C-alpha positions as CSV (number, residue, x, y, z in Angstrom):
1,X,130.4,146.9,108.2
2,X,133.0,148.6,110.6
3,X,130.8,147.4,113.4
4,X,130.6,143.8,111.9
5,X,134.6,144.1,111.7
6,X,135.3,145.3,115.1
7,X,132.3,142.5,117.0
8,X,134.6,139.9,115.4
9,X,138.0,141.0,115.4
10,X,137.5,142.1,119.3
11,X,136.0,137.9,119.6
12,X,138.8,136.4,118.1
13,X,141.4,138.6,120.5
14,X,139.6,137.4,123.4
15,X,139.7,134.2,122.5
16,X,143.6,134.2,121.3
17,X,144.0,135.9,124.7
18,X,142.1,133.1,126.4
19,X,144.1,130.4,124.5
20,X,147.7,132.1,125.1
21,X,146.7,132.5,128.7
22,X,145.6,129.1,129.5
23,X,149.2,128.1,127.6
24,X,150.9,130.6,129.9
25,X,150.0,129.5,133.2
26,X,150.2,125.7,132.3
27,X,153.9,125.6,131.2
28,X,154.4,128.4,134.6
29,X,152.8,125.7,136.5
30,X,155.4,123.1,134.8
31,X,158.4,125.4,135.7
32,X,159.0,125.8,131.9
33,X,159.2,129.3,131.9
34,X,161.5,129.7,128.7
35,X,158.1,128.9,126.8
36,X,156.7,130.9,129.6
37,X,157.7,134.3,127.9
38,X,156.2,133.5,124.2
39,X,152.7,132.6,125.7
40,X,152.6,135.8,127.7
41,X,153.9,137.6,125.4
42,X,151.3,136.4,122.9
43,X,148.6,137.1,125.3
44,X,149.8,140.6,125.9
45,X,150.2,141.3,122.0
46,X,146.3,140.6,122.0
47,X,145.5,143.9,123.9
48,X,147.9,145.6,122.1
49,X,146.6,144.8,119.1
50,X,143.2,145.6,120.4
51,X,144.2,149.1,121.4
52,X,146.0,149.8,117.9
53,X,142.9,148.6,115.9
54,X,140.1,150.6,118.3
55,X,142.2,153.7,118.5
56,X,141.5,154.1,114.7
57,X,138.0,154.6,115.6
58,X,138.4,156.7,118.7
59,X,137.5,160.3,118.3
60,X,140.3,161.5,120.6
61,X,143.2,160.8,118.9
62,X,145.6,161.8,121.3
63,X,144.0,159.8,124.4
64,X,144.4,157.1,122.4
65,X,147.9,157.1,121.6
66,X,148.4,157.7,125.1
67,X,146.4,154.8,125.9
68,X,147.9,152.6,123.4
69,X,151.6,153.9,125.0
70,X,149.9,152.1,128.0
71,X,149.5,149.2,127.2
72,X,152.2,148.4,124.8
73,X,154.1,149.3,128.4
74,X,151.9,146.4,130.0
75,X,153.4,144.0,127.3
76,X,156.9,145.3,127.9
77,X,156.1,145.2,132.0
78,X,154.8,141.5,131.6
79,X,157.8,139.9,129.5
80,X,160.3,141.3,131.8
81,X,159.0,140.0,134.9
82,X,158.9,136.3,133.2
83,X,162.8,136.5,132.9
84,X,163.0,136.8,136.8
85,X,162.0,133.2,137.0
86,X,164.4,132.2,134.3
87,X,167.2,134.0,136.2
88,X,166.6,133.7,139.9
89,X,170.0,135.5,140.7
90,X,168.6,138.7,139.0
91,X,165.0,138.2,140.6
92,X,165.3,141.5,142.0
93,X,166.2,143.5,139.2
94,X,163.9,142.2,136.4
95,X,160.6,142.5,139.4
96,X,161.8,146.1,139.7
97,X,162.2,147.1,136.0
98,X,159.0,145.7,134.8
99,X,157.4,147.2,137.7
100,X,159.0,150.3,136.4
101,X,157.2,149.1,133.0
102,X,153.8,148.5,134.7
103,X,154.0,152.3,136.4
104,X,155.2,154.1,133.4
105,X,152.4,152.7,131.6
106,X,149.7,153.8,134.4
107,X,150.9,157.1,134.1
108,X,150.2,157.1,130.6
109,X,146.3,156.0,131.5
110,X,146.0,158.5,133.8
111,X,147.1,161.4,131.7
112,X,144.5,159.7,129.1
113,X,141.8,160.1,131.4
114,X,143.4,163.7,132.8
115,X,142.9,164.6,129.2
116,X,139.2,164.2,128.6
117,X,138.6,164.8,132.2
118,X,140.7,167.0,133.9
119,X,138.5,168.0,137.3
120,X,138.6,164.4,138.2
121,X,141.6,164.4,141.3
122,X,139.0,166.3,144.0
123,X,136.7,162.8,143.3
124,X,139.4,160.4,142.8
125,X,141.0,161.5,146.2
126,X,138.3,159.6,148.5
127,X,138.2,156.5,146.2
128,X,142.1,156.0,146.0
129,X,142.2,156.0,150.0
130,X,139.6,154.1,150.4
131,X,140.9,151.6,147.8
132,X,144.5,151.8,149.3
133,X,142.7,150.8,152.9
134,X,141.0,148.0,151.5
135,X,144.3,146.6,149.8
136,X,146.1,147.2,153.2
137,X,143.7,144.9,155.1
138,X,143.7,142.4,152.3
139,X,147.7,142.2,152.2
140,X,148.1,142.4,156.6
141,X,145.5,139.6,156.8
142,X,147.1,137.2,154.1
143,X,150.7,138.5,155.7
144,X,152.4,139.9,153.0
145,X,156.3,140.7,153.9
146,X,157.8,142.5,151.2
147,X,161.2,143.7,152.1
148,X,163.4,146.6,150.5
149,X,164.2,147.0,147.7
150,X,160.9,145.4,146.3
151,X,159.4,146.7,149.3
152,X,159.3,150.5,148.1
153,X,158.7,150.5,144.2
154,X,156.0,148.0,145.0
155,X,154.1,150.6,147.4
156,X,154.4,153.5,145.0
157,X,152.8,151.4,142.1
158,X,150.3,150.0,144.2
159,X,149.3,153.7,145.2
160,X,149.8,154.5,140.9
161,X,146.9,151.6,140.5
162,X,144.7,152.4,142.6
163,X,144.9,156.1,141.8
164,X,144.6,155.0,138.5
165,X,141.5,153.2,139.1
166,X,140.0,155.9,140.7
167,X,140.6,158.3,138.3
168,X,139.0,155.8,135.9
169,X,136.0,155.6,138.6
170,X,135.5,159.1,138.5
171,X,135.7,159.8,134.7
172,X,133.1,157.5,134.7
173,X,130.7,159.3,136.8
174,X,131.4,162.9,135.6
175,X,131.3,161.7,131.9
176,X,129.5,158.8,131.6
177,X,130.0,156.4,128.8
178,X,130.1,152.5,127.6
179,X,133.7,153.7,126.9
180,X,134.8,155.3,130.6
181,X,132.3,152.6,131.9
182,X,134.7,149.6,130.8
183,X,137.9,152.0,131.4
184,X,136.6,152.1,135.1
185,X,136.0,148.5,135.8
186,X,139.4,147.9,134.0
187,X,140.8,150.2,136.2
188,X,139.2,148.0,139.3
189,X,140.5,144.5,138.1
190,X,144.0,146.3,137.7
191,X,143.7,146.8,141.4
192,X,142.3,143.3,142.6
193,X,144.5,141.6,140.5
194,X,147.8,143.3,141.8
195,X,146.4,143.2,145.2
196,X,146.3,139.0,144.7
197,X,149.7,139.0,142.9
198,X,151.3,140.8,146.1
199,X,149.4,137.9,148.2
200,X,150.6,135.5,145.8
201,X,154.3,136.6,145.7
202,X,155.0,137.8,149.4
203,X,152.1,136.2,151.4
204,X,150.9,133.4,153.4
205,X,148.3,132.1,149.8
206,X,150.8,129.9,147.3
207,X,148.1,128.2,145.7
208,X,148.2,128.4,142.3
209,X,144.6,128.7,141.4
210,X,145.3,132.5,142.9
211,X,147.9,132.9,140.3
212,X,145.2,131.9,137.8
213,X,142.5,134.3,138.9
214,X,144.5,137.0,138.9
215,X,146.1,136.5,135.6
216,X,142.0,136.2,134.1
217,X,141.6,139.9,136.0
218,X,145.0,141.1,134.5
219,X,144.0,140.3,131.2
220,X,140.5,141.2,131.4
221,X,141.7,144.6,132.9
222,X,144.1,145.3,129.9
223,X,141.4,144.3,127.2
224,X,138.6,146.4,129.0
225,X,141.0,149.1,128.3
226,X,142.0,148.3,124.8
227,X,138.0,148.0,123.6
228,X,136.8,151.0,125.4
229,X,139.1,153.7,123.1
230,X,135.8,152.8,120.1
231,X,133.8,154.0,122.6
232,X,135.3,157.0,123.3
């Protein structure tokens, strides 16, 4: 019975997340940002609810709590970032606030990984360096030009995402399971999504298809991290 429930619940959340993401992207393309708040919030609630339900099946309640807190902060960051479109005069304030919410969420993800596998740092550092070099090449080729005060929080955030993704990969290598694999894939998707977001916001590629792809990867990342709790 629990397996059937989890399968149906996960399927419903995935469909709902895809549905609300599509609505969010449509109204964003039409510059109807007041509606975008609700649709993006609804899409993000899907991964939060998924994480909460999966946490009940996680064998490590402390680990589950840290991951759920990371998911909740992702939801908060999503909502804050929409406001920068509604109030363009306060764009930097909402951008930095949203980045800080996401950064704190990644700190909780890192703490969760460290709780399960405390010796990942030696493995994670070289992966982080490789990921940061790849991001630097991608953003340089696409002429990303972020200026202070947005650049410093952005650089710190990208480092956190790269380190979290590397730690998740190291976790999957050292303590392999379906859960750690899902987390590692989610961490990688996060870094790719945020790199694409940097190019879309501050670089030369303004095609809306890029915005669509980065949101698909972002929500896939959060859902994978949420679902991974069931297998930990």
